[in-house]
C-alpha positions as CSV (number, residue, x, y, z in Angstrom):
1,X,115.2,96.6,111.2
2,X,116.7,100.0,110.4
3,X,117.2,101.0,106.7
4,X,120.6,102.7,106.0
5,X,119.0,105.1,103.6
6,X,116.3,107.8,103.5
7,X,114.5,107.4,100.0
8,X,112.1,104.5,100.0
9,X,111.4,101.6,97.6
10,X,108.1,100.5,96.3
11,X,107.9,97.0,94.8
12,X,105.0,95.8,92.7
13,X,103.9,92.2,93.5
14,X,102.8,89.8,90.8
15,X,103.4,86.3,89.4
16,X,107.1,86.6,89.9
17,X,107.0,87.7,93.5
18,X,103.9,86.5,95.4
19,X,105.0,83.6,97.5
20,X,105.7,84.2,101.2
21,X,109.4,83.4,100.7
22,X,109.8,85.9,97.8
23,X,107.8,88.7,99.5
24,X,110.1,88.3,102.6
25,X,113.2,88.4,100.4
26,X,112.0,91.5,98.6
27,X,111.4,93.1,102.0
28,X,114.8,92.2,103.4
29,X,116.4,93.3,100.2
30,X,115.0,96.8,100.8
31,X,111.3,97.1,99.7
32,X,109.5,99.5,102.1
33,X,106.0,99.4,100.5
34,X,104.3,96.8,98.3
35,X,102.1,97.7,95.4
36,X,99.0,95.7,94.4
37,X,98.3,96.5,90.8
38,X,94.5,96.2,90.2
39,X,95.0,96.1,86.4
40,X,96.1,92.5,87.0
41,X,95.2,89.7,89.3
42,X,92.0,88.7,91.2
43,X,90.8,90.0,94.6
44,X,91.7,86.6,96.1
45,X,95.3,86.9,94.8
46,X,95.7,90.4,96.1
47,X,94.2,89.4,99.6
48,X,96.6,86.5,99.8
49,X,99.5,88.8,99.2
50,X,98.3,91.3,101.8
51,X,98.0,88.5,104.4
52,X,101.6,87.5,103.7
53,X,102.7,91.1,104.1
54,X,100.9,91.5,107.5
55,X,102.4,88.2,108.8
56,X,105.8,89.5,107.7
57,X,105.2,92.7,109.5
58,X,104.3,90.9,112.7
59,X,107.3,88.8,112.4
60,X,109.9,91.6,111.9
61,X,108.2,94.3,114.0
62,X,108.6,96.8,111.2
63,X,105.6,98.6,109.6
64,X,105.1,97.9,105.9
65,X,103.0,99.9,103.7
66,X,100.6,98.5,101.0
67,X,99.6,100.6,98.1
68,X,96.5,99.6,96.0
69,X,96.8,101.1,92.5
70,X,93.4,101.5,90.8
71,X,93.3,100.8,87.0
72,X,91.4,103.9,86.1
73,X,89.6,104.5,82.7
74,X,91.2,102.6,79.9
75,X,90.4,104.1,76.5
76,X,90.7,101.5,73.6
77,X,89.7,101.0,70.1
78,X,87.4,98.1,69.5
79,X,88.0,95.0,67.3
80,X,89.0,94.5,63.7
81,X,87.7,91.9,61.2
82,X,91.0,90.2,60.9
83,X,92.4,91.2,64.3
84,X,94.7,93.8,63.0
85,X,95.1,96.4,60.1
86,X,98.0,98.5,58.7
87,X,97.3,102.2,58.5
88,X,99.2,104.2,55.9
89,X,100.5,107.6,56.6
90,X,98.2,110.2,54.8
91,X,95.2,107.8,54.7
92,X,91.8,108.8,55.9
93,X,90.5,106.8,59.0
94,X,87.2,107.0,60.8
95,X,86.5,106.4,64.5
96,X,82.8,106.0,65.6
97,X,80.5,104.4,68.1
98,X,79.5,101.4,65.8
99,X,80.6,98.0,67.4
100,X,80.8,96.3,64.1
101,X,84.4,95.0,63.6
102,X,86.7,97.5,61.8
103,X,89.0,97.5,58.8
104,X,91.6,99.9,57.4
105,X,89.0,102.5,56.8
106,X,87.3,102.7,60.2
107,X,87.0,101.1,63.7
108,X,84.7,101.5,66.7
109,X,85.8,103.7,69.6
110,X,83.1,103.0,72.1
111,X,83.7,106.1,74.3
112,X,81.2,108.8,73.6
113,X,82.9,111.1,76.1
114,X,85.9,111.1,73.7
115,X,83.7,112.5,70.7
116,X,82.1,115.0,73.1
117,X,85.5,116.5,73.9
118,X,87.2,116.3,70.5
119,X,87.7,119.3,68.2
120,X,89.2,119.6,64.7
121,X,93.0,119.8,65.0
122,X,93.3,117.5,68.0
123,X,95.7,114.6,67.9
124,X,94.9,111.1,68.9
125,X,97.7,108.7,69.8
126,X,97.1,104.9,69.5
127,X,99.1,101.9,70.8
128,X,101.2,103.9,73.3
129,X,101.9,106.6,70.7
130,X,103.1,104.3,67.9
131,X,100.4,105.8,65.6
132,X,99.2,109.3,65.4
133,X,95.9,110.6,64.0
134,X,94.8,114.2,63.3
135,X,91.2,115.0,63.8
136,X,89.7,116.8,60.5
137,X,86.0,116.7,61.3
138,X,84.1,115.3,64.2
139,X,80.7,115.1,65.8
140,X,78.9,113.6,68.8
141,X,79.4,110.0,67.5
142,X,82.3,110.1,65.0
143,X,85.6,111.6,64.1
144,X,87.2,111.7,60.6
145,X,91.0,111.7,61.0
146,X,94.1,111.7,58.9
147,X,96.9,109.2,59.6
148,X,100.0,111.2,60.5
149,X,102.2,108.3,61.8
150,X,101.1,105.0,60.4
151,X,101.8,101.4,61.3
152,X,100.0,98.2,62.5
153,X,97.0,98.6,64.7
154,X,95.3,95.6,66.4
155,X,92.3,94.8,68.6
156,X,91.8,96.8,71.9
157,X,94.9,99.0,71.6
158,X,95.0,102.1,73.9
159,X,94.0,105.6,72.8
160,X,95.5,108.8,74.3
161,X,94.3,112.3,73.8
162,X,97.2,114.8,74.7
163,X,95.9,118.0,76.2
164,X,92.1,116.9,76.0
165,X,90.2,117.0,79.3
166,X,87.6,114.4,79.1
167,X,84.1,114.6,80.8
168,X,84.5,111.3,82.7
169,X,85.2,110.3,86.2
170,X,88.7,109.0,87.0
171,X,86.8,106.2,88.9
172,X,85.2,103.4,86.8
173,X,82.8,100.8,88.0
174,X,85.7,98.4,88.4
175,X,87.6,101.0,90.3
176,X,84.8,101.4,92.8
177,X,84.7,97.7,93.3
178,X,88.4,97.5,93.8
179,X,88.3,100.5,96.1
180,X,85.8,98.9,98.4
181,X,87.8,95.7,98.3
182,X,91.1,97.5,99.2
183,X,89.5,99.5,102.1
184,X,87.9,96.3,103.4
185,X,91.2,94.4,103.6
186,X,93.0,97.4,105.0
187,X,95.4,98.8,102.5
188,X,97.4,102.0,103.5
189,X,97.3,103.9,100.2
190,X,95.0,104.2,97.3
191,X,96.6,105.3,93.9
192,X,94.3,107.2,91.6
193,X,95.2,106.7,87.9
194,X,94.7,109.2,85.1
195,X,94.0,112.2,87.3
196,X,92.8,115.1,85.1
197,X,91.7,117.7,87.7
198,X,91.6,118.5,91.3
199,X,87.9,117.3,91.5
200,X,89.1,113.8,90.7
201,X,91.2,113.6,93.9
202,X,88.4,115.2,95.9
203,X,85.9,112.6,94.6
204,X,88.1,109.7,95.8
205,X,89.0,111.3,99.1
206,X,85.3,111.7,99.8
207,X,84.8,107.9,99.3
208,X,87.9,106.9,101.2
209,X,87.0,109.0,104.2
210,X,90.4,108.9,105.8
211,X,90.6,105.1,105.8
212,X,93.8,105.3,103.6
213,X,96.1,107.8,102.1
214,X,95.2,109.1,98.6
215,X,98.0,109.1,96.0
216,X,97.4,111.0,92.8
217,X,99.2,109.6,89.8
218,X,100.2,112.4,87.3
219,X,100.1,111.0,83.8
220,X,97.9,113.5,82.0
221,X,99.3,116.8,80.6
222,X,96.2,118.5,81.9
223,X,97.1,117.6,85.5
224,X,100.6,119.1,85.3
225,X,99.8,122.6,84.1
226,X,99.9,125.6,86.4
227,X,97.3,125.9,89.1
228,X,95.9,122.5,88.4
229,X,99.2,120.9,89.5
230,X,99.4,122.9,92.7
231,X,95.7,122.2,93.4
232,X,96.2,118.5,93.0
233,X,99.3,118.4,95.2
234,X,97.4,120.3,98.0
235,X,94.4,118.0,97.8
236,X,96.3,114.7,97.6
237,X,98.2,113.0,100.4
238,X,101.0,112.0,98.1
239,X,101.8,112.2,94.3
240,X,103.3,109.9,91.7
241,X,105.2,111.0,88.6
242,X,103.7,108.1,86.5
243,X,106.1,108.4,83.5
244,X,104.5,105.7,81.4
245,X,101.3,107.4,80.0
246,X,102.9,110.8,80.7
247,X,105.7,109.9,78.3
248,X,103.0,108.9,75.7
249,X,101.0,112.2,75.9
250,X,104.0,114.6,76.3
251,X,107.0,114.8,74.0
252,X,109.9,112.6,75.5
253,X,112.1,115.7,76.0
254,X,109.4,117.2,78.3
255,X,109.2,114.3,80.7
256,X,112.4,114.9,82.6
257,X,111.6,118.5,83.0
258,X,108.0,117.7,84.3
259,X,109.5,115.2,86.7
260,X,111.8,117.8,88.2
261,X,108.9,120.4,88.3
262,X,106.6,117.9,90.0
263,X,109.2,116.6,92.5
264,X,110.1,120.3,93.4
265,X,106.4,121.3,93.8
266,X,105.8,118.3,96.2
267,X,109.0,119.2,98.1
268,X,107.7,122.6,98.7
269,X,104.4,121.5,99.9
270,X,105.9,118.7,102.1
271,X,103.9,116.0,100.2
272,X,105.5,112.6,99.6
273,X,106.4,112.1,95.9
274,X,107.1,108.9,94.1
275,X,109.0,108.5,90.8
276,X,107.8,105.5,88.8
277,X,107.9,103.6,85.5
278,X,110.7,102.0,83.6
279,X,113.3,102.8,86.3
280,X,115.1,99.5,85.8
281,X,113.1,98.2,82.8
282,X,115.9,96.1,81.3
283,X,116.0,94.0,84.5
284,X,112.6,92.4,83.5
285,X,115.0,90.2,81.6
286,X,118.6,91.1,82.5
287,X,120.3,90.5,85.9
288,X,121.8,94.0,85.9
289,X,120.4,97.3,84.8
290,X,121.9,99.6,82.2
291,X,124.0,102.5,83.2
292,X,121.4,104.9,82.0
293,X,118.8,103.2,84.3
294,X,121.1,103.5,87.3
295,X,121.5,107.2,86.5
296,X,117.7,107.6,86.3
297,X,117.2,106.2,89.7
298,X,120.1,108.4,91.1
299,X,118.6,111.5,89.5
300,X,115.3,110.9,91.3
301,X,117.1,110.6,94.6
302,X,119.3,113.7,93.9
303,X,116.2,115.6,93.1
304,X,114.6,114.7,96.5
305,X,112.0,112.1,95.6
306,X,110.5,110.3,98.7
307,X,110.4,107.0,96.9
308,X,111.2,105.2,93.7
309,X,109.0,102.4,92.3
310,X,109.5,99.1,90.5
311,X,106.7,97.7,88.3
312,X,107.3,94.8,85.9
313,X,110.7,94.5,87.2
314,X,109.4,92.8,90.4
315,X,105.9,91.9,89.4
316,X,106.8,89.8,86.3
317,X,110.5,90.0,85.8
318,X,113.1,87.3,85.9
319,X,115.2,89.0,88.6
320,X,112.9,90.7,91.2
321,X,115.2,90.3,94.1
322,X,118.2,91.6,92.2
323,X,116.1,94.7,91.0
324,X,115.3,95.6,94.6
325,X,118.8,95.0,95.8
326,X,120.5,97.2,93.1
327,X,117.9,99.9,93.7
328,X,118.8,99.8,97.4
329,X,122.5,100.1,96.5
330,X,122.0,103.0,94.1
331,X,120.0,105.0,96.7
332,X,122.7,104.3,99.4
333,X,125.5,105.3,97.0
334,X,123.8,108.6,96.2
335,X,123.0,109.5,99.7
336,X,126.6,109.0,100.9
337,X,127.9,111.2,98.0
338,X,129.2,114.6,99.3
339,X,127.4,116.3,96.3
340,X,124.1,114.9,97.6
341,X,124.8,116.4,101.1
342,X,125.6,119.8,99.5
343,X,122.3,119.6,97.4
344,X,120.3,118.7,100.6
345,X,121.8,121.5,102.6
346,X,121.2,124.1,99.9
347,X,117.7,122.9,99.0
348,X,116.0,124.4,102.0
349,X,112.3,125.2,101.4
350,X,110.9,128.3,103.1
351,X,108.6,127.0,105.9
352,X,104.9,128.0,106.1
353,X,104.2,130.6,108.9
354,X,102.9,127.9,111.2
355,X,103.9,126.5,114.7
356,X,104.4,123.1,113.2
357,X,106.9,124.3,110.5
358,X,108.7,126.5,113.0
359,X,109.3,123.5,115.3
360,X,110.3,121.2,112.3
361,X,112.8,123.9,111.1
362,X,114.2,124.3,114.6
363,X,114.4,120.5,115.1
364,X,116.6,120.2,112.0
365,X,118.9,123.0,113.1
366,X,119.2,121.7,116.7
367,X,119.7,118.1,115.5
368,X,122.6,119.2,113.2
369,X,124.2,121.5,115.8
370,X,124.3,119.0,118.7
371,X,125.0,116.1,116.2
372,X,121.9,114.3,117.6
373,X,121.4,110.5,117.1
374,X,117.9,111.1,115.9
375,X,114.9,113.4,115.7
376,X,112.0,111.7,117.4
377,X,108.5,112.7,116.4
378,X,105.4,111.7,118.3
379,X,102.7,111.7,115.6
380,X,99.0,110.7,115.5
381,X,98.0,111.4,111.9
382,X,101.6,111.6,110.6
383,X,101.5,115.3,110.1
384,X,104.3,116.3,112.4
385,X,106.7,113.6,111.0
386,X,106.0,114.7,107.5
387,X,106.7,118.4,108.3
388,X,110.1,117.3,109.9
389,X,110.8,115.1,106.9
390,X,110.1,118.1,104.5
391,X,113.1,119.8,106.2
392,X,115.4,116.9,105.0
393,X,117.4,116.8,108.3
394,X,120.9,115.2,108.3
395,X,120.0,113.0,111.2
396,X,117.5,110.1,111.1
397,X,113.8,110.7,111.8
398,X,112.2,108.2,114.3
399,X,108.4,108.4,114.2
400,X,106.4,107.0,117.2
401,X,102.7,106.5,116.9
402,X,100.0,104.6,118.5
403,X,98.2,104.0,115.2
404,X,99.4,101.1,113.1
405,X,97.7,102.7,110.1
406,X,99.8,105.8,110.5
407,X,103.0,103.8,110.9
408,X,102.3,101.9,107.7
409,X,101.4,105.0,105.7
410,X,104.6,106.8,106.5
411,X,106.6,103.9,105.3
412,X,106.3,105.7,102.0
413,X,107.9,109.0,103.3
414,X,111.5,110.1,103.0
415,X,113.8,109.4,106.0
416,X,111.0,108.4,108.5
417,X,111.7,105.2,110.4
418,X,108.3,104.4,111.9
419,X,107.7,102.5,115.2
420,X,104.2,101.4,116.2
421,X,104.2,101.9,120.0
422,X,101.8,100.7,122.7
423,X,102.6,103.4,125.1
424,X,99.8,106.1,125.6
425,X,101.9,109.2,126.6
426,X,100.3,111.3,129.4
427,X,103.1,113.8,130.3
428,X,106.4,115.1,129.3
429,X,108.4,112.7,131.5
430,X,106.8,109.8,129.9
431,X,107.4,111.3,126.5
432,X,111.1,111.5,127.2
433,X,111.4,108.1,128.8
434,X,109.7,106.4,125.8
435,X,111.6,108.4,123.2
436,X,115.0,107.6,124.7
437,X,114.1,103.9,125.3
438,X,113.1,103.4,121.6
439,X,116.0,105.4,120.2
440,X,118.4,103.4,122.2
441,X,117.4,100.2,120.5
442,X,118.7,101.0,117.2
443,X,119.6,104.7,116.7
444,X,121.4,106.1,119.8
445,X,124.1,104.9,122.1
446,X,124.2,105.6,125.8
447,X,125.0,109.2,126.4
448,X,123.9,110.3,123.0
449,X,121.3,113.1,122.5
450,X,118.0,113.1,120.7
451,X,115.7,115.9,119.7
452,X,112.0,115.2,120.5
453,X,109.1,116.9,118.6
454,X,105.6,116.5,119.9
455,X,102.3,118.3,120.5
456,X,100.4,119.2,123.6
457,X,97.9,118.0,124.5
458,X,99.3,114.5,123.7
459,X,97.3,112.5,121.2
460,X,95.6,115.4,119.5
461,X,96.2,115.8,115.8
462,X,97.8,118.9,114.3
463,X,99.2,120.3,117.5
464,X,103.0,120.2,116.9
465,X,104.2,122.8,119.4
466,X,107.0,121.3,121.5
467,X,110.7,120.7,121.0
468,X,112.8,119.0,123.7
469,X,116.4,117.8,123.8
470,X,117.1,114.7,125.9
471,X,120.1,112.4,126.6
472,X,119.9,108.7,126.3
């Protein structure tokens, strides 16, 4: 089943989309990767969803990626005597480590790492930014604040600290349990929430040990500043612009700029980048998106994002199938726009001085010149296919691999149509034979030409050093 577009779609599974029939319908409508959100649902529920996906994969013969999204540390106020209070602007309000139910004068904030990092003058945002507090005095177990933006505050509402780097791991005890579960059942990507620094990504990679790709979710201002951003992109296998919490901790007018900066930085590095959160939010209830939402999805595609993601729209919305279908149509519409082609042609990133990038750049040019039916990449780890995808060629990329895990992982990447082959290539003649045979099934007509990218010796990782043109 060949997609008629390059940007990919990630669909979150949940109560609205977990039956075999609904998952199959979402896949056929255009979902390339399915997200398991560990903030909701039990391990048994997620395992059942993965089993359905793998059965669907077997039925269709097309690799399907599965992304396990870790919840990450959730910072929340404790409880109130009456369940909620109203905070008046200008009033004093205390946060402390006392678990006693709060009132309109104080409440427990049972996170000592917050008080350890706070300084006078810092701002705290409560309930997704609806309330704002200014720290006037603080210590190891308390903070006296002034209410800047008031409103109603109820039990267990979230706390955000813009610009504050907290001394806590991005992996909680729950995350470690969920991580072990995900690796055991064989997910393809692990998404790390609330990344603050490069070491957060490094910590997770050491635990994953190559058993899945590591995707860093950028939703903290500290992660998108200067060298920290480039370091995270270099360390991670993929990146997500997680606009939910990023939009809480940053001014709204900064979010579109940060999105473009992150996408551009990932494009330069050749790392897959996902744009997520509220892309078709109104479709949680409505059967069609707003014009602004359609434009939002289109902008991400114009900017060069590898994938766009649906969250509540498919997990809990009333119209999950329609959400995937309209997102698929928006992407196709953008990618057939002459302006998109001009942007893609002009947005050529300087290659790194490596053999792999030299071959990838040459493959793009040769494919364009001879009007090739496809660029076929033989890839073990996925590296060579990703370097070709970085060049954004104007012909399809057909990735062949012996590893099912690699085929599934690259379902996330721009323009790559992965095929899990059973043929162990031993020489150039076999390489050409297999490449032309696979390309002829869905990409090339008899007599058409393909560009083949591979590495010698065959099967070795990181050895992209060969370019060959063959006729089908």
